[in-house]
FIFIBA-720714 format. One record per residue (C-alpha): residue in one letter; x, y, z. Coordinates in pm, whole numbers, plus 50000, padded with zeros to 5 digits. Layout:
REM residues N
AXYZ...
This chain:
REM residues 743
X500005000050000X501495033249893X501525063350124X500645097549984X503315123350071X502675160450049X505435186050091X504835222050189X505715249050441X504145246250791X502245278850747X498915291550621X499165318150351X496315338850211X496635368349977X494665394249787X496415420349577X499265436349772X497885423250102X498865389450238X498885370950568X501195343250682X500475325051008X501425292251165X498965263651131X497135275151443X496475308651281X498925327551501X501785351051414X505245348851566X507145381551532X510505363551528X509555344551211X508665354950856X505005357850947X502545386250970X499835406350802X501455426750525X500375453450278X502495475150048X505745460550187X504845468650550X504055444150829X500875457450990X500445428551234X503615412951374X502095393551664X498735376251687X497885350751954X494635336152079X494105325952442X491395310852657X491985321453016X495645328552938X496245294752775X496685287852405X493875271252214X494525236752068X494535233151691X492215206451550X492415214351179X493205244350962X493685253150597X493425280150336X490055273150177X490605297849891X493535319949803X492045348550009X490415329750299X491335304950572X489395283750819X490695273351163X489075248251396X490375250651753X489375235852086X490195243452447X492795228952682X491715222353038X491485256353207X490285271053533X487305294253518X487985331153602X486665326553958X489065297454011X486355275254158X485965250853871X487565240453546X486495236553187X487335201753067X489475199852758X487915196552413X484475207852530X484565242652377X485065246952002X486315278651836X485915282851461X487735312451311X487015322650953X489355347850791X489025365850460X491345391150309X491315420950080X492755454850172X491455446350519X491265414450719X487855402150833X487665376751116X484535358551224X484625339951555X482115312451635X482335294851972X480165265552082X479915250352429X479615212652391X479785205252763X476745198452979X477325228153209X477495265553165X481015278253104X482595312053162X485985321853022X488005350352876X488705349852500X491865370452454X493525383952141X497125395652180X498155417651888X501175439051809X502185460051508X505895465851448X505405482051103X508605465550984X509625469450623X509285437150424X513025437150352X513785438550725X511555408350785X513085389450493X516665395750609X515795390650979X517255424851063X514405441151248X514695476951370X512755487051680X510675517051575X509975547751782X506745567551758X504425537551779X501315543451989X498275522252073X494885536552170X491705518152268X488465536152184X485825519852401X482945537952229X483965528551875X485295494851993X488515500851798X492115493451882X494375516851684X498145512851661X499865540251464X503385547351347X504785580651227X508185587851077X508245622350920X505815619650625X505585581450640X502455570150827X500955536050891X498005525851108X496395493051205X492825496251326X491325464551472X487595470251504X484965448651669X482065453351430X479675430251613X479935407151914X477875389652179X478995411752465X481265441852480X485045438152447X487625453452678X491325461152639X493945455052906X497565444052932X498025444852556X495095421652489X491615425652350X489365406152589X485875391752558X484025378252862X482225347452728X479355330852917X477795300852746X475035277152855X475345241252731X475045236752353X474875274052290X477015296252068X478865329552092X479905350651791X481995381051705X482765398551377X485995418851360X488005437351098X491625448751076X492015480050861X495455486950715X495995523950652X498785543850491X498345578950625X494665585350565X494265558950298X493785521650272X497265506950233X496555491649895X494445519349746X495155522449374X497335550749250X494765555148973X491915562149208X491185595449370X493025604549687X489795608449884X489905588350202X487295560450201X485025558450504X486185535750782X483465510950702X483775476550545X484745483950186X486425451850090X485165430649806X482965403049936X483905366749903X481215364049636X482795392749441X486245376949458X484875343249355X483085359749062X486315375848944X488225343348981X485585324348788X485665350348511X489445345748486X489185307748484X486395308648225X488555330447999X491405304948009X491835274047798X490545243247975X492415210247990X491165174648030X493545145148052X493845111548217X496875120248431X495735132448772X498985150748855X498985169748527X495295178348558X495615190448916X498795210148849X497195227348548X494035236948738X496055249749034X498325270048808X495375288848659X493955294349007X497285308349130X497755332648841X494325347148909X495025348649282X498235368649227X496425397349053X497465432249167X494235452749164X496125485249222X497795480148883X494595471848693X494305489648361X490745477348311X488565448948434X490295424448200X493775440048173X495885433748480X499225420348597X500125394848863X502495399749150X505625378549122X504945357249429X503995354749796X505495364750036X508595383349918X507575394849573X504055408649617X504825438149391X505155448049028X508135430448869X509375433648513X511025400348436X508515379948633X505365394848481X506805392148130X507855355748166X504525346448327X502785363548035X504825343547784X504145310947964X500405317947968X500005325947598X498435292547508X496055295147802X495105331747789X497045353247539X495325386447630X496815382147979X500045397247840X498395430747764X498495440348129X502235434848168X503085451847838X501005482647908X501805486548276X505545482148232X505445507647951X504175532948207X507405528848404X509935527348119X512935548048227X513275581948060X516625593148203X519775579848363X519745574848739X522775554948855X521465548249205X518405531049058X520435515748771X518095533348528X518895543648172X516585556647897X514465528847750X515015503948031X512185482748177X511955481448555X513025452848777X510725459649072X508605486449237X508255488949615X506215510849851X507635503250194X509375526550437X512905518550316X511945527049959X509985557650071X513055572850239X515405561349961X517285537250183X516645512449902X516415522349534X513175503949453X511095534249346X511295516849098X514635499049063X515915490148715X518695465448800X517855438448549X519705430948227X516965409948070X513535425748130X514075451647858X514955424747605X512165401647716X509675429847667X510265427747291X509985389947285X506675390147472X505315418947263X505925398546946X504605366247098X501455384447203X500975395846842X501455360346712X498655347946940X496235377046898X497005394746569X496465426946765X498145452446538X496645481046739X498725472247044X501865470946828X501145506146707X500445517547063X503685503347203X506115507046912X507665537547077X508305517047391X509845489647176X512095514847002X513285526147343X514055490147438X516085484647119X517995516647182X518795505747537X520035471747416X522525487547176X523605517647384X523455506147746X523105468247746X526345465747549X528735482547792X531905480647584X530505482847232X531605448047124X528095437147021X527515415047327X525445422147637X527045428347976X525945443448306X527485461848597X525595480248867X526295517248906X524475518649238X525965513949583X522815494249662X522485476949325X522435440349232X525725423149161X523955399648920X521245411548681X520295380948479X517435358748596X519915342548832X520255374049036X521485361249372X524855375649461X526735342549459X525415323849155X527755333948867X530815312148926X533715297348732X534275260048690X536505260248999X533795276749211X535265311949220X532895341249194X532985361348872X533265398948914X531305424448710X531065434948437X529865401548305X527385388648053X525655354948064X525015334247755X521235335947761X521265374047737X522865371147396X520145346847294X517425369947419X518795398547205X519105375646903X515505364346940X514235399347015X515795413846698X514375386346477X510955391646632X511185429546605X512125425646238X508765408746183X506975436246375X508735462646165X507525445345850X503975443945984X504155481446048X505715488245708X509395494745792X511185468845578X514485487345587X514695485045964X513605448645950X516575440645723X518965458945955X517725440046260X518195406646086X521755415845987X522485425246346X521075391846463X523305373146217X526375391746341X525445385146705X524985347946640X528475345446491X530065364146782X528165342947030X529395310046881X532985322146881X532935335647236X530775311447437X531265275947304X533165251647529X534255222347313X535535201547605X532145202647777X529955202847467X527955232647592X528045270447598X529795288047885X527705303748159X529075337948067X531995360747986X533845380148254X535295415248256X538275403648052X536055385847796X537235352247930X534715324547966X532955319548296X533355282948223X530745266548446X528255241048321X524865255748407X521245256048294X521595289848120X522575275147780X519155258447768X517735293347717X520015296447414X518085267647258X514795284847341X515935316147156X517555295146876X520815314546885X522525280446928X523725265946599X521765234946489X525035215646473X525645221046845X522095220246979X522025182547032X525255183447231X523795210747454X520655190047511X522645158747592X524935177647831X522015192348022X520595157348074X523795141948211X523605131348579X525465161748715X522785184448567X519715162148561X518535152548911X515385133848805X512995161248914X514445186148667X517615202748536X519785218648803X520875254748782X524525244448826X526475212248772X526935190549080X530605187648977X531175224449050X532795231449391X530185258749447X527315234049397X524725232449673X521355216249594X519725236349875X521045269949757X518935295349573X520615292749232X523735270849262X522255236349209X518565240349283X515775233149033X513545261048906X510325250348728X510285280848499X513915274748400X513035239048307X509995250248112X512095274247903X514745247647845X512045222947737X510805249847498X514315251147355X514455213347315X511185215047124X512415241246879X515225217746770X512985186946758X514175169047073X510735156547169X511825128647403X513915153647598X510895176647629X508825148247771X511585138348011X511745173348159X507955175548176X507685141948353X510205152848616X508475185948686X504985170648700X506275142548922X507645168949158X504335187849150X502505156549263X504365158149597X503705194649677X500585206349859X497705211949617X500015202049328X501355237749351X504925241349231X507105263749449X509375290049302X512385267249351X513165233749507X516305214549599X518325197549327X518725165049520X518695132649322X515385115349262X515495080149399X512905054149498X510975063749813X512135100049798X510355132749737X511435167849635X512445192549905X511185228149887X513785255849908X513465272950245X511955307150182X510555299149838X507615319749720X504345299949708X502295307549505X504655322249247X503725334748901X506355318848680X506295286148875X502565284048803X503195295248446X505715267548391X502895241948406X501015259748126X504225264247928X505115227147947X501695216647815X501955240847525X505485228847450X504575191947449X501805199247200X503945222846995X501335250346975X502605279846771X500115304546623X500145329646342X496885347146426X497255374646167X497345348545889X494765324846040X497085295446115X497845274646421X500895252046389X501015220946604X503815196346667X502445171746924X504515143447072X502815128147373X504565103247606X503065070947736X502455086448078X500205112747912X498495094747623X495715119947563X494965156847615X491935177147522X492025215247519X488965237447507X488515274947467X491915280547300X491955316047162X493965324846851X493095359246722X489355360346663X489015322446665X488215299446955X488885262446907X489025229647091X491685203647016X492105167147105X495495149747098X496065112647152X498885087747135X498285059146894X500905035446759X504185053646708X502715088246674X500515115046823X497325123546637X495015153246671X491715166846554X489715198746594X486795193346832X485065226846786X485695259946615X484085293946660X484835327246497X487025333246195X488575306145980X491675290246123X493885263845961X495535239046196X498815227146047X501205200046161X504835211446126X508365199146182X511065214246407X511085252146410X514565267446401X514105301746240X517065320346092X517685357846088X517195357845711X513685343545739X511095368245620X508205372645859X506045341445856X506955329045510X509355303045648X506675290145884X504195279545616X505195243745584X503815210545690X500545193045637X497155208445703X494595190945914X491165205745967
């Protein structure tokens, strides 16, 4: 008999927009841990404990029932009554606590006396607000703040804790909206005197308001500055469910016979909707997700762009939000402290105290070498799925700025290759997607010093210029299209000469300040397959090297070879496994026709997902070897849910099926190769331009077959194709019209 194992952090996390709450499994908050009630990068509640007559309640069961709500079932230990004359026997009083979250926290208490005698006890809530900046909590370097005051208003039944530092203001107001009996406040605790006859119930309804100055902490910058009334203004659970259902209904549905794949897919769609940032909404259906909970509940450039790319086959219009919102923050001038240059796309935007007083440069911070390039790739991919020429015309000026930045600032020394080096005293040492300070190492484990340029950046630029050439042709600028293709050809030649490591059969991780190879074996070259900068003659060797035992752990491809002295499977990016990294690499395998390798990566990632709670992939997990009777280990501190971890599930499905649209010309290319562990898949509500179709794929004999199950809207040809390895000389979509049509 097999035993089901589920891996996950011992906490309960709920989130809504920029507000999130992390508690232990009893629903309490320990100030010394990475727990609390947060909004806009500030911890509004740092301590929360529940007592019955000064003793802790006993947890029976607890869980997040939706992404924004949790349910806790607690019971009592044996306690003396307040008069000290009798005791309440254990497990005779039940406390149910329902929590729901938006810009405020609503708590509903329901207590039942299951004993045969009347009971009297004190229900106590101990709460504190340290107003710590998120970055202080993350680094465990908490600063004790002055100017914090707590006031109990007995008439309004409100406990207000406020913090003032010059023009930075935060307030937590915990209000008892309704209760059976009046509350009191003493010794730092909100106290209810509860008297219950046998089999009777007691209830209270409370709300925690999170205020920045005179505003709700997460009030949109696009709304008026008028202070909302201090009355419940949060969206109801029904409203949130309606939004979530609208999002799910707009996405492509999947049906398959593999339970792990099905569950992971459904959870991924749920998570992407749950990560929505309402304060960055451009309209009811144009929005962007936060990067992840708890550390990245903010607008990020790279993360939102990659998640948009991953989601194209599931909901292509999803990318509009990232493209438009990031355009609003495109840098217009040079600011070394924020690593900003004209045309650059932001890395992240923060609103906490450290950013407010410019202790940190995240207002926003532009220390990323890849977001600006990825912007062009996602803009083109969005067009291929939607045929939305209007958005191209709207954003072409932004794209021109990105191209200018690539040539004038991304290439530090003018040699035609991309490098980075922070100009800020508080900037990032590493600015590729592997942006931890210790992850760019030589083969002997030494750290590489900036300036440096990783291999995948060159591939991103190569791909971006080919894609922009097609966009230029669509918009009528053939001369610029030809120039971009020539530049891509030149870059590909320089890349092959500079990055190839013949002894390892793979491209080097990067080039250092002296243009010497940072000669580690890493996962980065897999991105060079995804962008097709890798020469076809070397692509197979790259694929085979990435699947050797020092890189392939069974759950996925490691970020760094286990042969490297710097390797640590439990590190952030020196041997761990990232689902999004594996999804991109699998996409690269597909573009060169390595279908079995695609399926191998997909099987490992989906197998890992089957062990995590709710089949929800974490941001990153340990690169330990997969062996019988083992399970994957989550990286300590990983973000869950996380946008591009969820997106990797959608990306892998699309890659296995080889979905590649040309919406403007009414064609969907497919290249399906299903494995035995996933012999059939059916997709519904797939949107390509103005067409909506359903597709069924099944494994039969030695091949994968498909047919169109339904079709609405404009005509769409579904075409089976071979491997897709475009060249810079290819003209628009002409090279893509090959293969056999199947209607």
